[in-house]
C-alpha positions in Angstrom: 1.6 -27.7 -47.1 3.9 -29.3 -49.4 3.2 -32.3 -51.8 4.0 -35.8 -50.9 7.9 -36.7 -51.5 8.1 -38.8 -54.5 9.3 -42.4 -54.5 12.5 -42.9 -56.1 10.7 -44.7 -59.2 8.8 -41.6 -60.0 9.6 -39.5 -62.9 6.7 -37.1 -63.8 6.7 -33.6 -62.5 4.0 -32.8 -60.1 2.8 -29.2 -60.1 4.4 -26.7 -58.0 2.9 -25.2 -55.1 3.4 -22.0 -52.9 2.0 -21.8 -49.7 2.3 -18.9 -47.1 3.8 -19.5 -43.9 4.0 -17.5 -40.6 7.1 -17.2 -38.9 8.0 -15.8 -35.6 8.3 -12.7 -36.9 5.3 -10.5 -38.0 6.1 -11.3 -41.7 4.9 -14.1 -44.0 7.3 -16.3 -45.6 7.0 -17.8 -49.2 7.4 -21.7 -49.2 7.4 -22.9 -52.9 7.0 -26.7 -52.9 8.6 -28.2 -56.0 8.8 -32.0 -55.1 9.4 -33.3 -58.1 11.9 -35.1 -60.6 13.2 -33.1 -63.7 14.9 -34.3 -66.6 17.9 -33.4 -67.5 19.9 -33.6 -70.6 23.0 -33.4 -72.3 25.1 -34.8 -74.9 26.1 -37.3 -72.6 24.2 -38.3 -70.2 20.5 -37.7 -68.4 20.8 -36.4 -64.8 17.6 -36.9 -62.4 17.6 -33.9 -60.0 15.1 -33.7 -57.4 13.9 -30.3 -57.0 14.2 -28.5 -53.4 11.9 -26.6 -51.8 12.6 -22.9 -52.0 11.7 -21.2 -48.2 12.3 -17.0 -49.0 12.4 -15.3 -45.7 11.2 -12.0 -45.0 13.7 -9.4 -46.1 16.3 -10.3 -48.6 19.4 -8.5 -49.6 19.3 -6.6 -53.1 23.0 -7.4 -54.6 22.4 -4.8 -57.6 25.5 -2.4 -56.4 27.8 -5.5 -56.3 29.3 -4.6 -59.4 27.6 -1.9 -60.5 29.9 0.8 -61.3 27.8 3.7 -63.3 25.1 4.2 -60.2 26.6 3.3 -57.7 30.8 3.1 -58.0 31.4 -0.2 -57.1 35.1 -0.9 -57.0 36.8 -4.2 -56.9 38.9 -3.0 -53.8 35.6 -3.2 -51.6 34.7 -7.1 -52.0 35.9 -8.1 -48.8 32.9 -5.7 -47.5 30.5 -7.4 -49.9 31.6 -10.6 -48.4 31.4 -9.7 -45.1 27.6 -8.7 -46.0 27.0 -12.1 -47.3 28.4 -13.9 -44.2 26.4 -11.7 -42.2 23.2 -12.3 -43.7 24.2 -16.5 -43.6 25.2 -16.1 -39.8 21.5 -14.4 -39.1 19.5 -17.3 -41.7 19.1 -14.8 -44.2 21.0 -15.0 -47.0 18.4 -14.6 -49.9 20.0 -12.5 -52.4 18.7 -11.0 -55.5 20.6 -10.6 -58.5 20.6 -10.2 -61.8 23.2 -11.2 -65.4 22.5 -7.2 -65.7 23.9 -6.6 -62.3 27.4 -5.5 -63.1 27.4 -7.2 -66.6 27.6 -10.2 -64.3 30.1 -9.6 -61.8 27.2 -9.2 -59.2 26.2 -13.4 -60.4 30.4 -14.2 -60.0 30.7 -12.5 -56.6 27.9 -14.5 -55.5 28.8 -17.9 -56.7 32.3 -17.0 -55.2 31.2 -16.6 -51.3 29.0 -19.2 -52.1 31.6 -21.5 -52.8 33.5 -20.6 -49.7 31.0 -21.5 -47.2 32.8 -24.2 -44.9 29.9 -27.2 -45.4 27.5 -28.3 -47.3 24.4 -27.6 -45.2 25.7 -24.2 -44.6 26.4 -23.7 -48.7 22.4 -25.0 -49.1 21.1 -22.5 -47.1 22.1 -19.9 -49.5 19.3 -18.5 -51.9 19.7 -16.9 -54.8 17.4 -15.0 -57.3 19.0 -14.1 -60.7 16.9 -12.2 -63.9 17.0 -12.7 -67.8 17.5 -9.3 -69.4 14.7 -8.9 -72.1 17.4 -7.2 -74.6 15.5 -6.7 -78.1 17.4 -8.8 -80.1 17.1 -11.9 -78.1 13.2 -13.7 -79.7 13.1 -16.9 -78.5 12.4 -19.4 -75.7 16.1 -21.2 -76.3 17.6 -17.5 -75.6 16.0 -17.5 -72.0 17.1 -21.2 -71.5 20.7 -19.8 -73.1 21.1 -16.8 -70.8 20.1 -19.0 -67.7 22.7 -21.3 -68.3 25.6 -18.5 -68.6 23.7 -17.2 -64.7 24.7 -20.7 -63.4 28.2 -20.6 -65.0 28.9 -17.3 -63.4 27.0 -18.1 -59.9 29.7 -21.5 -60.1 26.5 -24.0 -60.5 27.7 -25.3 -63.6 30.5 -27.8 -64.4 33.2 -25.6 -66.3 33.2 -27.4 -69.4 29.7 -27.8 -70.2 26.1 -26.5 -69.2 25.2 -29.3 -66.4 24.4 -28.6 -63.9 25.9 -29.7 -60.3 23.6 -31.4 -58.2 21.8 -29.3 -56.1 22.5 -26.4 -57.3 20.0 -25.0 -59.9 18.8 -21.3 -59.6 16.1 -21.0 -56.3 14.6 -18.0 -58.4 14.3 -17.0 -61.6 12.7 -13.9 -63.0 12.1 -11.9 -66.2 14.1 -9.0 -65.2 11.5 -6.5 -67.6 8.8 -7.0 -70.4 10.2 -6.8 -73.6 8.5 -4.6 -76.7 8.2 -8.0 -78.4 8.8 -11.5 -77.8 6.9 -11.9 -74.6 5.0 -14.8 -74.6 8.4 -16.4 -76.0 10.0 -15.5 -72.6 7.2 -17.4 -70.6 8.5 -20.7 -72.8 12.1 -19.9 -71.6 11.7 -20.0 -68.3 9.1 -22.5 -68.0 11.9 -24.6 -70.5 14.2 -24.1 -68.0 12.2 -24.8 -65.3 11.4 -28.2 -66.7 15.0 -28.6 -67.4 15.7 -28.6 -64.1 18.0 -25.6 -63.9 15.6 -23.6 -61.6 13.9 -23.9 -58.7 10.8 -21.5 -59.0 10.2 -18.8 -61.7 9.0 -14.9 -61.5 8.4 -12.0 -63.0 9.4 -8.3 -62.8 8.4 -4.9 -63.5 5.2 -6.4 -64.7 2.1 -4.7 -64.6 -1.6 -5.9 -63.7 -2.4 -7.5 -67.5 0.9 -8.9 -68.0 0.8 -10.5 -65.0 -2.5 -12.4 -65.5 -1.3 -13.1 -68.9 2.0 -14.7 -68.0 0.3 -16.5 -65.2 -2.4 -18.1 -67.3 0.2 -18.9 -69.8 3.0 -21.5 -66.9 -0.5 -22.7 -65.7 -1.3 -24.0 -68.8 2.5 -25.8 -68.4 1.7 -26.5 -64.7 4.4 -24.4 -63.6 3.3 -21.7 -60.6 4.5 -18.0 -61.4 6.4 -17.4 -58.4 6.8 -14.1 -57.8 6.9 -10.5 -59.0 9.4 -8.4 -58.3 8.2 -4.2 -58.5 9.4 -1.1 -57.2 7.5 0.0 -54.1 8.3 2.1 -51.1 7.0 4.8 -48.8 8.1 7.2 -52.0 6.5 4.8 -54.5 3.0 3.7 -54.1 1.9 3.2 -57.5 1.5 -0.3 -57.0 -0.7 0.2 -54.4 -2.9 3.0 -56.1 -3.4 1.1 -59.4 -4.2 -2.4 -58.1 -0.7 -4.3 -58.8 -0.5 -5.5 -55.6 -4.1 -6.5 -55.0 -3.8 -8.4 -57.9 -0.9 -10.3 -57.1 -2.6 -11.3 -54.0 -5.7 -12.6 -56.0 -3.3 -14.8 -57.8 -1.0 -16.3 -55.1 2.1 -14.4 -56.9 4.6 -12.8 -53.8 5.7 -10.0 -54.2 9.4 -8.9 -54.1 9.5 -5.2 -53.8 12.8 -3.5 -55.0 14.3 0.1 -53.6 12.3 0.0 -50.8 14.5 2.5 -49.4 14.1 4.6 -52.7 17.5 4.3 -54.0 18.7 5.8 -50.3 16.3 8.8 -49.4 14.6 6.7 -47.1 17.4 6.7 -44.7 17.7 9.6 -43.4 21.6 9.9 -45.0 20.9 13.1 -47.1 19.0 16.1 -46.9 18.8 19.6 -48.6 22.2 19.9 -47.6 23.6 17.0 -48.7 22.7 15.0 -52.1 23.7 11.4 -53.4 25.9 12.4 -55.8 25.7 10.7 -60.0 22.3 9.9 -61.3 20.4 10.0 -58.1 21.6 13.8 -57.6 18.6 14.8 -59.7 16.0 13.0 -58.2 17.3 14.5 -54.9 16.8 18.1 -56.3 13.0 17.5 -56.9 12.1 15.6 -54.0 14.0 18.4 -51.8 12.0 20.8 -53.2 8.5 19.0 -51.7 7.7 19.8 -48.0 5.7 16.3 -47.8 8.7 14.9 -48.2 10.3 16.8 -44.6 7.0 15.3 -42.7 7.3 11.7 -44.1 10.8 12.3 -42.6 9.6 13.6 -39.7 6.9 10.8 -39.4 9.2 8.3 -39.7 11.9 9.6 -37.6 9.4 9.7 -34.9 8.5 6.4 -34.7 11.7 5.3 -35.1 13.0 6.9 -32.1 9.9 5.1 -30.3 11.4 1.8 -31.1 14.7 2.7 -30.8 15.5 1.5 -34.4 16.9 3.8 -37.8 14.9 5.2 -40.2 15.2 2.9 -42.9 13.9 0.2 -40.6 10.6 2.2 -40.4 10.5 1.9 -44.5 11.1 -1.9 -44.6 8.5 -2.7 -42.1 6.3 -0.6 -43.9 7.0 -2.9 -46.7 6.9 -6.4 -45.0 3.4 -4.7 -43.4 1.7 -4.6 -46.4 2.7 -8.1 -47.3 5.7 -7.7 -49.8 9.2 -9.2 -48.8 11.6 -6.1 -49.5 15.1 -6.6 -50.7 17.2 -3.8 -49.9 20.8 -3.4 -51.1 23.8 -3.5 -49.0 27.1 -3.0 -49.6 28.9 -2.9 -45.9 28.3 -4.7 -42.6 26.6 -1.2 -41.0 24.0 -1.3 -44.0 23.2 -5.1 -43.8 22.7 -5.6 -40.0 20.8 -2.3 -39.6 18.5 -3.7 -43.0 17.3 -7.4 -41.3 17.8 -6.1 -37.6 13.6 -4.4 -38.9 13.0 -7.7 -38.3 13.2 -7.1 -34.5 10.1 -4.9 -34.6 7.2 -4.1 -36.0 5.1 -1.6 -36.7 1.5 -1.2 -35.0 -1.7 0.3 -37.0 -1.7 3.4 -36.3 2.0 3.9 -37.1 1.2 2.2 -40.7 -1.9 4.9 -40.7 0.2 7.7 -39.9 2.9 6.7 -42.4 0.2 6.1 -45.4 -0.9 9.2 -44.6 2.4 11.6 -45.1 3.7 9.4 -47.3 0.7 9.9 -49.9 0.9 13.3 -50.2 4.5 12.9 -51.5 5.0 14.0 -55.4 8.6 15.1 -55.2 9.9 11.0 -56.5 10.2 8.8 -59.4 6.5 8.7 -61.1 6.0 5.5 -63.4 6.3 7.5 -66.6 9.7 8.0 -65.8 10.8 4.7 -66.1 12.3 3.2 -69.3 10.1 0.2 -69.3 8.2 -0.9 -72.9 4.7 -0.2 -71.7 2.9 -2.5 -74.5 4.1 -5.5 -77.2 4.3 -4.1 -80.3 3.2 -7.1 -81.4 0.3 -8.4 -78.9 -0.5 -5.1 -78.1 -0.7 -6.9 -74.7 -0.3 -3.7 -72.0 3.0 -5.3 -69.9 4.2 -2.2 -67.2 1.9 0.8 -65.2 3.9 0.9 -62.8 
């Protein structure tokens, strides 16, 4: 449901609400209805901007690889392929892209801004949903650091005027998230995303890589300011089940915080592309060495292959449908037309209860993938003692 639309004379913000709506597919959608007016102040004048309703589809497109040359081998000569990915998602009405200021040191945002600006009509442009993220770097200690970073992201996305930080009408960032916990200043970051929301720079706010305790604390603080914590973006896949095992997924449901599951294809290992004699290059090669020593992983891939054949689908679609069936919105990466087409086509079918059971049984036995202790995020806020990360 959505709150009633305010009259033009109402200038106070009403509290945001999040509603889960069943779609025609088996997945659910997130509706962040924030019908409100927010004052955006600058040196020249005040701009009144009405927040639009934000609806996240059952699946999105991760844009980590769009600019990242270290992990994903990004090459500017392939930008035309990325544009094809963008246009395909747009044509399927699934143009939800997740980016971050750290992805390619801003290149991912620049590309998304460029592609959005090339939409043929304003109506088409308005269907594009872009999420981005603030990096909790140790020298950023103030709430204003979040607001400044948000404005810089908006500028790269083409959502600001060239000469000053004035939001172009209708182009706030749809979803702005804290990328990962900080070793300190986490409460300042929460104030920062709230300030960005209050200033009309963003339509909704979220966090990423937050554990149970941090999620509860952030949710409570934002609630005191009348702002809904919309999402928690966490790693979750058939190979990374820790948020299920430790209760994080359940707490997200309890607080009505939607889960965006990143790396739902487990860095490509759930696509069926790799095997014992064909490993990926770069940083993923070390992960492959451990994973392909695990016989349980081979059994999982056999189970996925059997299910995919039953549905005339790809193994990657099995992994994505598993994530959707767990109540999350997966955001798999895509660098070419084949990948995005294959990923988004997972919505054409769904897993039944027996298939989910067999996947859960097979995946729970795999031990060769990344474990939470190997991830680099701070476990605690050293000033408050709050546990920030668990999986």
